[in-house]
N, C-alpha and C positions, 0 to 999 in steps of 0.2 A: 529540489530534485531528489530522487531516491539515492540511497547509499550506493556508490559505484564500487567501492572497495569491498571485496568479499569478506574481509575480516571485520567490517564495521559492526556487524551484529554480534560477533564474538567480543568486540571491544565494548559493546553495550553492557555485557556482563561485568567487565572490569569497571566500567563507569558506575554500575549499580553498587558494586562493593565500595568504591570510593565515596559515593554519595551517602551510603549508609554510615561510613566512618565519619563523614563530615557533619552528619545530622540531617534532619528532615528538610531544613530550609534549602539545602543544596540540591535537592532532587530536581532534575530538569526534564524528565520524561516519565510518563506513566509506568513504564516498565523498568525504571531504575531499581526498584526494590525486588525485582525478580532475580533470585540468586541461584536457582537451579535451572538446569536445561528444561525441565518440565514446566517450571514457573514461567520461564522466558517464552516457551512455545505457547502456553496458555495466554499470557499477556499479549504477545504479538498477534495471536489468533483473535483475541477480543478486539484489538485495534483493527485488524483486517476486516472482521465482521462489521464493525462500525463504518469503515470506509466503503465496504460493499453496499451497505444500506444507502449511504450517501450517493454512491455511484448509480445505483438503480433509480433513486429518486430524481437525480438530475437528468439521467437518460430518458426517463418517462416524461419529464417536463419538456425536454428538447423534441421528443417524438410527437408532441402535440401538433395537430394540423394547423393550429393557430401560430405555430412557430416555424415549422418546416413543411414544405410541400411534399407531394408523394415521392418525387425523385430524390430529394434531399434525405427523406426518411430512409429510403433504401440504401443510399450511400452511407449514412450514419450507422445503420444496422450492420452493413458489411464491414465497415471500419471497426466497429466495436467488437465484432466477432474476431476479426484479425488481431486486434489489440489484445484481447483476452488470451488468444493462442500465443502471441508474442510474449506477454507478461509471464505466462506459465513456463514457457520454454526458457526465457531469460533467467528467471529465478531458479529453475532447475539447474541451469548451467552454473549459476553462481554458487548454488549449494553443492555442486559436484566437487568443488575444492575440498569439501569436508566429507567426501564419500567414506562411509564406514564409521564416521564419527558422530557423536551426539549433537554436534553443533549444526549439522546439515539442515535439520528441520528448523532450527532457529534462523539460519541464514535465509532459507527459502521463504518462510512465512513473513519474516521481516521485510524482505525484498518485495513480496507481493503487496504488503501493506503500504510501503512507500510508493511503489509504482501506481497503486490504486488511488492514493491520495493525490498524486500528480495528475492522474487522468481526471479525477473529479474536478480539480482546479481548472484544467483545460476545458472541460465540457461546461463548467460554470461560466467561464469567460465567453465561450461560444454562445451559450444561452443568452447572456446579457447583450452581446452584440447583435444577435439575430432578433431579439425581442424588441429592440429599438427601431428596427426597420419596418 
């Protein structure tokens, strides 16, 4: 599940510093080496872009008439639109803790990436279940 503590993304920077001090074998995340706010935003942005591509791919697979009927496709479309609005509002709220600070963008984009990954996993499970029927 996505990071629920607003400081988790800030902690990622601390983890990155610790991982660098420990050496390359200790790195646990692709963004561990991002030491500046700009680098963190860029790294989390790249991860979000990757998750967005995965999200769009699984959404298109689910929207196939071979998987969902017309009514189900309308329901999924509406749910997905509502989910995107929720994700954006939730992450803006989490970022608001750092209003005026440089970490706001890190928190917001990291939150969006985590929530998007979770949504991809949910839709993938739904696709697998509905494809068997």
